[in-house]
C-alpha positions in Angstrom: -32.5 11.9 82.9 -35.0 10.8 80.2 -34.9 8.6 77.7 -35.2 11.8 74.9 -32.4 13.5 77.3 -30.0 11.1 76.6 -27.6 11.9 73.5 -28.3 8.6 71.4 -26.3 7.5 68.6 -26.1 4.7 66.0 -23.5 1.5 66.8 -20.9 1.1 64.8 -22.2 -2.8 65.6 -25.2 -1.7 62.9 -26.1 -2.8 59.6 -24.8 -1.5 57.0 -28.5 -1.8 54.9 -29.9 0.6 58.0 -32.2 -2.5 58.8 -31.2 -3.8 61.9 -29.7 -0.7 63.2 -29.0 0.0 67.0 -28.8 3.6 69.2 -27.0 3.5 72.4 -26.5 6.5 75.0 -24.3 6.0 77.6 -24.5 8.2 81.3 -22.3 7.0 84.6 -24.3 4.5 85.3 -25.3 2.5 81.8 -25.1 1.5 78.5 -28.4 2.2 77.9 -29.7 0.3 73.8 -32.9 1.3 71.7 -34.7 -0.2 68.7 -33.4 3.0 66.3 -36.1 2.1 63.9 -38.8 2.3 66.3 -37.6 4.9 69.4 -41.3 4.7 70.7 -40.4 0.8 72.3 -38.9 0.6 75.6 -35.1 0.5 75.1 -32.9 -1.1 78.1 -30.0 -0.5 79.8 -26.8 -2.3 80.4 -23.7 -1.6 83.1 -20.6 0.1 81.0 -19.0 -3.7 83.1 -21.5 -5.9 81.5 -21.5 -3.7 78.2 -17.7 -4.0 78.1 -17.7 -8.2 78.4 -20.4 -8.3 75.7 -18.7 -6.1 73.0 -15.6 -8.2 73.8 -17.7 -10.8 73.3 -19.2 -9.8 69.9 -15.5 -9.0 68.6 -14.6 -12.5 69.4 -17.6 -14.0 67.4 
């Protein structure tokens, strides 16, 4: 699946001022993350378990 075919959505953890926006797209294998201000730049992907660990960590911080 190409980057353009993924259903990207703005993360609820993104800044409310529009200056630190992150978009995510879910697939069976991974969570893909990109900068919404420049979607032409490469994105990264992390396994679903790794993403869940990150979200738990971020929620505690």
